[in-house]
N, C-alpha and C positions, 0 to 999 in steps of 0.2 A: 118974167120970173127973176127975182133978185138973187144976190149972192148968198144971203142967209138961207133962202129956200133951196139953193143948190147944195149948200153944205148939209142942210138937214136931210135932203134926199140922199146924199152920199152916205151919211151916218146911218140912215135907216135901210141901207141896202143889205146890211149883214143879216137881218132876220129873213130875208128872201121871201117876204110876203108879196102877194100879187100887187097891192097898191104901191108898195115901195119900188118894185120893178117897173111899174108903169111910170112913176115919177122920174126914176133914173133914166128911162128911155127918152122921156121928153127933154130932160137936161142935155142928153147926148145929141139929140136932134137939133137943139137950139145952139147955133154957133157961138153966140155971145155968152150964154150960160155955161157952155162947155169950156170956153176960154177962161171965164172967171173962175170956174172950179179948178182948172189946171193951175192958174196963177196962185190961188190960195194954197193949194197943196204944195207947190214949190216953195212958197214963202214959209210954210210950216216946217218943211224939211230944212230950210236954210237958216232958220232962227237959232237953233242951238249952236251951230258952228260959229255964227257971228257973235253970239254972246260969250264965246270962249268955252262953252260946255262941251264935253265929249260927245261925239256923234253917236257913239254906241255905249251901251252900259259896260262898266268895267268888269273884266273877267275875274271872278273870285278865285283866289288860289286856295286849293283844298290841300291840307297837310295829309301825310301818309296815315297818321293815326285816325284822322277824321274819315278818310276813305274806308279804312278797315272797319271803323265803327258803323258807317253807313251800310257796308256790305253785310256785316253781322246782324245789323238791325233788320235789313230786308229779309235775310234768311230766317231770322227768328220770327218775324211776322208771318212769313209764308208757312213755317212749321206750325205756328199757333193757329193760322187759318185752316190748315189741313186737318189738324186735330179737332178743331171746332166743327168742321164739316163732317168729319168721321163720327164724332159723337152725336151730332144731330141726325146723321143717317142711321146710326145704331138705335137711337131713341125711336125713330120712325120705322125701325126694321120690321115691325109687325105688318107694315103695309105690303111687304114682299109676299106674305102668306095670306093677305086679306082677300085675295081673289079665290082662295080655296073655299068651296061650298060644302064639302063633305061627301059629295056623290061621285068624286073622281075615281074612287076605287071600283065602284060599280061599273062606271064607264070603261075602265081598263079591263075588267073581267069580261064584259060583254065583247069588247074588241078582241081579247085573247081567245074567246070561243070561236070567233070567225077565223082566227089565225091558227087554231089548235092543230089542224091537220097539216098545214104547211110547216109549222114549227116542228111537229113530231117527225115528219118525213126528212126535213133538212137536218135536224140534229141527229136523228138515228143514222142517216147515211154518212154524216160526218164522223160520228163515233165509230161506225163500222170500218170506214176507210182508215181512220187513225189507228184502229186496233190492227188492221192488216199491215199498215205501214210500220208498226212498231218493230216487227221482225227485221225490217230493212234498217231501221234506225239503230237497233242493237248490233246488227252486222257492221254498220258503218263505224260504230264506236269501237268495235274490236279491231277493225282494219286500220283505224286511225292511229292506234298505238304503234309507235316505232316507224310510222310511214314518213317518207320524205316530204319536202315542202310542196312539190308539184302534186303528188298523190293526195296530200292533205287538202290542198285547194280544190282538187277535183271532188273529193268526198264531201267537202263543205258545200260546194255548189250543188252536187247531186242531192244531198239530203234536204237542203232548203227548197230546191225545185220540187221535190216530192211533196214537201209540206204545203207548198203553194198549190200544187195540183189537187191535193186532197180537198182544200177549201173551195177551189173553183168547181170541182166536180160536184161537191155537195150543193153548192150554190146553183149550179146549172140544173141539177135534179129537182131542186125546189122550184125553180122557174118553170121547168117542163111540166111538173105536176100541176102547178097553178094554172098554166096556160091551157093545158089539154084536159084537165079533170074537173075544174071548177068554173062555174059561170058559163058564159058563152065561149064557144070554141075559138081559141086564138086571141082572147082578151085576158087582161089581168087587172085586178082591182088595185086602187091606189094604196090601200092598207097593206095588201100583200107585197106590193112593190117596195114600200117603205121598210118592211121587215127584212126582205131579202137583201136590200141594199145595206141595211144596218148589219146584217149577218156577215156580208162580204167585208165591210170596212172593219168591223170588230175582229173578225178572225184573221184578216190579213195583218192587222196591227199585232195580234198575238204571234203570228208567224215571224214578224220582225223581232219581237222580243225573244222568241226562242232561237232565232238566228244569232243574236248577240250573246245570249247566256248559255245556249246549248246545254240544257239540263241533262241530256242523255250521254253525250260524247264530250268528255273533258278536253280531249285534244283539239276539238273544233271550236272551243270556247274562245271568244274574242276578248272577254273581260276576265282579268285574273282573280277569280273567286273559286272557292271550293265547290265540290258537287252539292253538298248540303246547302250552301249559300245560294248557288245558282237555282236549285229547285225551289227554295223558299222565295227568292225574289221573283222568279217566274210566276209562282202562284199568286203572290200579292199583286203584281202588276196586271196579271190576267184578270183578276177580280175587279180591279179599279177600271180597267178598260171596258170590261163587260158592262158594269153598272153605268158608267158615263156614256158609253157608246149606245147601248140599247135605250138608256134613259133619254138622252138628248135627241137621238135619231129616230126613235120609235114612240116612246111613251109621251114625250112632250108634244110632238105633232098630233098624236091621237087626242090628247086633252084639248089642244088648241082647236081642233076641228069639231069635236063633239061637245065641248063645254064652252070655254072662252079663252081668250089670250091671257087674261089675268090669272085664270086657273093654271094655264100652261106655265106662266112665269113662276107661280108658286110651286108647282111640281118640280120645275127645273132647279129652283133654289133648294128645295127639300132634298133632291138627289145629291146636289153638290155638298150640302151640309152633312149628309150621311157618309159620303165619301171622305170628307175631311175628318170626321170623327173616327172612321176606320183607319185612316192614315196616322192620326194621333196615337191610336192604340198600337199600331205597328211600330212607330218610332219609339214609344216608351218600352215596348216589349223587347225590341232588338237593339237598344242603345248600347248595351255593353258589348254585344257581339260585333257591331260595326266599329265601335271604338277600339276594340282589340285588333280588328283587321287593319284599321288605319294606322294604329300605333306600331304594330310589330310586323305586319305583312305576312303573318303565318299562313293565312288562307291562300295568299298568292303562291307560297311555296308548296302548299298542299295541292294546288290546282294542277301542278305538273309533276312529273316524276323523272327519275334517272338524272341524266346530265342536265336536262332543262331546269330541274330543281336547284342544282348548284349554280346554274347561270343566273336564275332569278335572285337567288340568295346573294350572290356577289353584286348584282345590279342594285338590289334594294339595301344593301348594307354599306353603301359608300358614304353615308352621313352627309349627303348634299343638302342644298337649300330646300329642295322639294320634299325630301324625307323629313327634315325638321318641320316644315310647314304642315305635313300630314300629321305629325305627332302633336302639333299645337291644335289642329282642327279636331283631332280625335277626342279631346277632352270636352269640346263644346258643340259637337256636331248636332246633337239632339236639340240643343237650344236654338241653333240656327234653323233647323227643320221646323220646330214648333213655332218659331217666329214667322216663318214663311207661311205656314198653315194658318196662323192667326190673321195675317194680312189677307190671305185668300178668303177667309171667313168674312172679314170686314167688307171685301169687295162684293162677295155674294149677297151680303145683307144690305148693302147701301147702293150698289150700282145696278143699272139695268142689265138685261140679259146680254146685250151685245158687248158691254164692257166686261162682263163675267167671261163670256166666250173668248174675248181678246186676251184676258188674263190667263185663261187656261191654255190658249194657243201659244202665248209667250212662254209659259212654263214648259210646254212641250219643246219649244225651240231651245230653251236653256238646257233642258234635260238631254236633248239630242246633241248639243254642243259638248256637254260634259262627257257623254258616252263616247263621242268621236275623239275628244281629247284623251280620254282614258285609253282608248284603243291605240292611238298614236304613241302615247306615253309608254304603254306596255311594250309596244314594238321597239321603241327606242331603248327601254330597259333591257330587253332581251338582246338587242344588237350590241349594247355596251358590254353585257356579260360575255357574249360569245367572242367579241372582238372581230377584227378583220383578218381573215386567213388568205395569204397570198399563195399563188401557185408555187410548187416546189422549185421550179427552175429559177423563178424570180427571187425566191428566198435564198437560193444558193448563191446567186450573183450578188444580191444585196442583202446580206444577213441581218443588218440593223434596220431595214426599212419597215418590216412588219412591227417590230417593237416600237419604233418611232411613231408609226401611225396609231397604234393602239394606245399610246400615251396621250395622243391628241384627241382621239375619238370620244372618250368618256367626257372630257371637258366640253367638247362641241355639242354632244348630245344633251349634256346637262343644261347647257345654255338654251338649246332648242326646247327642252321641256319647260324651262322657266318662261321662255317667250310664249310657248303654247298656253301656259297658265294665265299669263297676262292677257293674251288675246281672248281667252274664254271669259275672263272677268270683264273686259271692256265690252264684249258682245252681250254679256248678261246685263250690264248697266245700260247699254243701248236699248235692249228689249224692254227693260223695266222703265225706261224713260228718264233715267237719271243722267244720262249723257246722250248727246246727239252725235254719235260716232260717224254716221253717214254724212251728216252735214259738215262735220269737222274734216273728214277725209276729202270731201269735195271742195273745201275751202283752199285758199292759197297756202295758208300756214300748214294745213294737213298734208297737202301734196308735197310741199317743200320738205316737211319732216320725214315723210315716208320715203321720198326720193333720197334724202341724205342717209337714212338708215340702210336702204338697199345699197347705196354707193359705198358706204363704209364697210358693209358686209362683203361686197365684191372686192374691195381693196384688201381686206384681211385674207380672204380666200386666195386671191392671186398671190399675195405675199407669202402665204403658207405654201402654196404650190411651188413658187420659185425656190423657197428655202428647202423644200423637200427634194426637188430636182437637183439642187446644188449639192446637198449632203449625200444624196444617192449616188451622184457622179463621183464624189470623193470616195465613198465607200467602195464603189466598183473599181476605181483605180488602185485602191489600197488592198483589194482582195487578191491574195497571191494565187488563188485557185483558178483565176480567169485572166488571160492575157499574160503579159510579162510580169515578173516579180518586181514590185516597186523597190527602188533603191532607197537608201536612207535619206538622200537628198529629196527625192520625190515625197517620201512620207512627211518630212518636215515642212516642205512648201505647201503640200496639199492640206495639211493640218492648219497651217497659218492662213491659207486661203479660206478654209471653211470658217475659221473664227472671224477673220476680217469681213468676209461677205455677210455673215450673220449680223455683225454690228452695223454695217452699212445698211443692210436691209431693214433692220429695226428702226434706224434713224429715218430713212426715206419713208417707211410706212407711217411712222408718226407724223411726219410732215404732210404727207398726202391726206391722212385722216383729219388732221387739224384744219387743213385747207378746205377739205370737203365739208366739214362741219360749219365753216364760215369764219374761222379765225384767220386773221392776217398774219402769215408766218414771216413776213419781212422784218418786223421789229424783233421777233423771236430769233431770227438768224443773226441780226445785228447784236442782240444781247448775248447770244451764244458766242459770237466772235470776241466781244469784250470780256466775257467770262473766261474764254479760253486764254486770252492774253494775260488776264490776272492769274489764272492757274499756272500759266507758263512761268511767270515771275516767281510765284510762290512755291512751285514744285520743280525747281531746276534740276534736282537730282533725278526725278522721274523722267523729265525730258531728256536728260543725258542717257538714262537707261534705254529709252526708246530709240534715240538716234544711234547709239552704239550697237544696239541689237539689230537695227536695220542694216547697218554696214556689215555686221558679222554675217548676216544672212546673204547679203550681196556677194561677199567673198567666199561663201560656202565653207566657213571655218568649222561649223558645228552642225551635226545632224542628230536626230533622235536615234539612240542606240550606240553612238560613238563612245569610246572610252577616252576621256580627256583629263587634263590637269589644268585647273583654273584656280587662281588665288590659293595655291598650295594644296588643293584638294583634288584627289584622283578618284574618278568613279565613272559609272555609265550614265549617259544622258537619258533621262526618262521623260522629261517634258521640256519644251522649248517655246518661249513666247517672245514677243518683241521687247519685253522688259527684263526678263531673267531667264536663267538656265537652271534646271533642277537635276541634281546628281544623286546617285546612290552608290556609296563606296563599298569596299569589300566586306565591311562589317555590317552592312545593311542600314547604315545611317543615311537619312535623306537630307540633302543640302539644297537650299535655294540661294543662288548667288546672283545678285543684280549685276547687269552688264556694266554699270558705272564703276564697279570695283574690279573689273577685269582689265588687266594691263597686258596679259600674255595668255595665249591659249596653246596648249600642247595636246595635239590630237594623235592618238596611237593607231588610228584606223583610216588613214588616207591612202588610197590606191593599193598599198602593200605594206607589209611589216617585216621586221627582222627579229630572229632570235639570235642573240649574241652569246656564245658559250665561251667562258674563260675557264679552262681546265688546268689545274696545277699538278705537276708530276715531281717526283723526287729528283734531286740533282744528279743522282747516280743513274737515272733512267735515260734511255736513248730517245732523243727527240723524234728521229725518223720512225722508230718503232711505235711511239705514241701517236704520231701523225697517221700511220697506217691503221692503227686501232680506231682512231676517230672517224676515218673514212669508212672503215668496215662497219662501224656502228650506224653511220648514216645509211649505208646500203641496206642494213637490216631494217632500219626505220622505214625505208621506201617500200619494203615488202608489205607493210600494212596499208591496204587500199584506202582506208579512211584517212590515214595521215598523208598518203601520197596525194590525195585530192587537195590537201591544204598547202602543199609545198609547191612553190613556183619556180625554183631554180636549184641547180646542184649545190652541194656544200662548198662554201668559200673558205679557203685556208689563208689565214693572215700570218701565221708563224708564231714566233716567240713574242708575246706581248710585253712581258716584264720578268725580272728576276726578283722574286720575293725573298723574305727571310728564310722560309722553309721550303719553297717550291719554285719551279720554273713554270710560268703561266703561259699556256698556249691558247690562242684565240681562233675560233671558227665562227662562221655566220650562216644562218639558214633563212632564205627568203620565203615568206608565207603569205597566205591570204590575210587581209586586214582583220585583226582581232583574233587570229588563230596562233599567234606567235607564242602565247603562254602554254597552250595545250601541246603544240609541237615541241617546245623546249622541254616540258616535263617528260614527254615520251622519249626524247633523245637522251636526256640525262640518265633515265633509267636503263636504257640499252647500253650506254657508254660505261656505266658502272659495272655492268655484267661483263663486258668485253675486257675492261682493265683487270678485273678480278681473274678472269679466265687466263689472261696472258701474264699475270704476275706483275703488272705495272703498278707501282706504288703510288697511291694518292696521298700526299702528305697531310698530316693533321698535327695539331699542337701536341708536343711531347715535353715531359719534365725530367730533368737530370738532377739526381740527389747527390750533393757533395758534402762529405762529412768533415772536411777540413783535415790538416795534418801539421805536425810539429816541424821545426827547422831541420831536425834530423831525418825527416821523412816518415816518421811513425805516425800512426793514427789509431783511433779507437777500434777495437775489434767489433766485428759484426757476427752475431750468432744467428745462423740460419736453421730453422727447425726442419728436421727431416720428416718423412712420412710417418704419421702416427705419433709425432712428438709435438710438444708445445714449447714455445720459446720462453 
């Protein structure tokens, strides 16, 4: 066999026909032909490289615009293909009902005759048991009003277990009658078994609906709707469940068995279309009621009473993102519902029965997710409204803790409600096939993303816990009712500690969060250092403020509550930071003084204070008598227990301080508790005035002498003094 034959055999191997395989097998068995084939293949591969041609085709570089165009082109083609398939399916929709022969109604009536006795017994026993249980349901509704949380849970479980037992007992009676009263003893017909199973499934589904909506007891209702709304929705859903349940679980199998599968598919489609028409009618009839409920939440407030109504009103009136979203959905909800029903109609008309059943199952999953999300969201709304109530002993020790937690809880719960909404949307998209959420979560990207989300959440929770513990510790140390009364120094340092720790915690939390997300914080730290250096040069005054403030704190020169004089201003310190001190003077004026402008601090409240009293007496008065009067006044002051607690030492006598123009000035000094020198001084001055008046000791005051002048001979002008009852 020649080389050409070998090449031909190799080229004909692709069709994989039996002659080609036989030829290729002969070539491989022949050593010479196999060697020639290998040599020719190697030469073929080596020829482009020797000629200078590239060994592989050049990779085409696609621009971003072209990629977007290709993506949109593919999406557009997919949408156009889906619309074309849908239109073709709708045009051939009559094939769904082509299996109907017209005798299906007679078949169903004949089957119902066979089931009539079982249906009557089952339904009659169920209705009788329900009527007997209504007394219990009404009693539960009355007991639930004003009941506590544990009692409410017990009533909820008891009422729903009773509802389940009513269905099971009716179902068991139907089975017992069928087994022991019809046909052979101990046997049951397949038709009767299908009906009883359908009855159990349908009625248990209704039990679940009543458990969520609780049309009788509003306090046991899981969904925030009014009594009228709960009864209406229960009635609508019960009808849909009954038609679909008995239709798909009983009527369709009967038609499949006694007519044909094509007729069964037609009956199934007909039942689905009737249900869709009924739902369209309900949507159009109740569109305004549902829109008003979504927009204002009035039915949510009507669903509860008393304090709970105020709770829900506060929770729904916060104007959050979720509330605004509900307001937006309220205007178009019926169009969304009608669009969904239209899609379901297209699926029923164009898809086989298994696809239709999958669509109905997916809708049930989405509905269950929405109901579950509504329950959780309602619980979060109630929790936000009520707030977190701490025990009285903890509130007494940490008076600001409860308020601090309740400021955080609404924001956290609002974020959780938003996250819940996003999860429901993603789950719905996954069920509808728009997104493969399971596959994405199983992928490396999905696992990495979810891991980062949980890690960031854990970091934020831990940071908040540390901040809450730190601020609670500061509050406890500053609480004068527990432990020792904090000094002014402790108040100042603890306040600065809280502020500094909060800033440091925010910075570290941001760094850990960015690092967990995947950002390299090394360049950020370097940039922050350069930025800090630039700010230091550009804001030298601020840097001077901070440095001076730090040294002032180290030297314990100023504390909150001190009365000081800085920059010529005297006042009480109300706030102290590392950059400035804030004073309020005696006139109520608030001053903020940066530390860079402080060259001297005069503190009136360090360790102790003095009241210095300079008292002037007339030159004719005895100094010893005035001294005794001043000591006696001090003894009288010490009899006041309130003043006595503020005085630290006996009265100090300094003697004659100075000789004034009109008085001899005597000085004494009283040592007091810091900050009490002004009150003690005012009280002492008042007593001293009374003692001087009682003893006739003159306190000089400015006097004016009138001189009329006189002539050289000593004469002057006469003065006429008016007597009593006369005028000058």
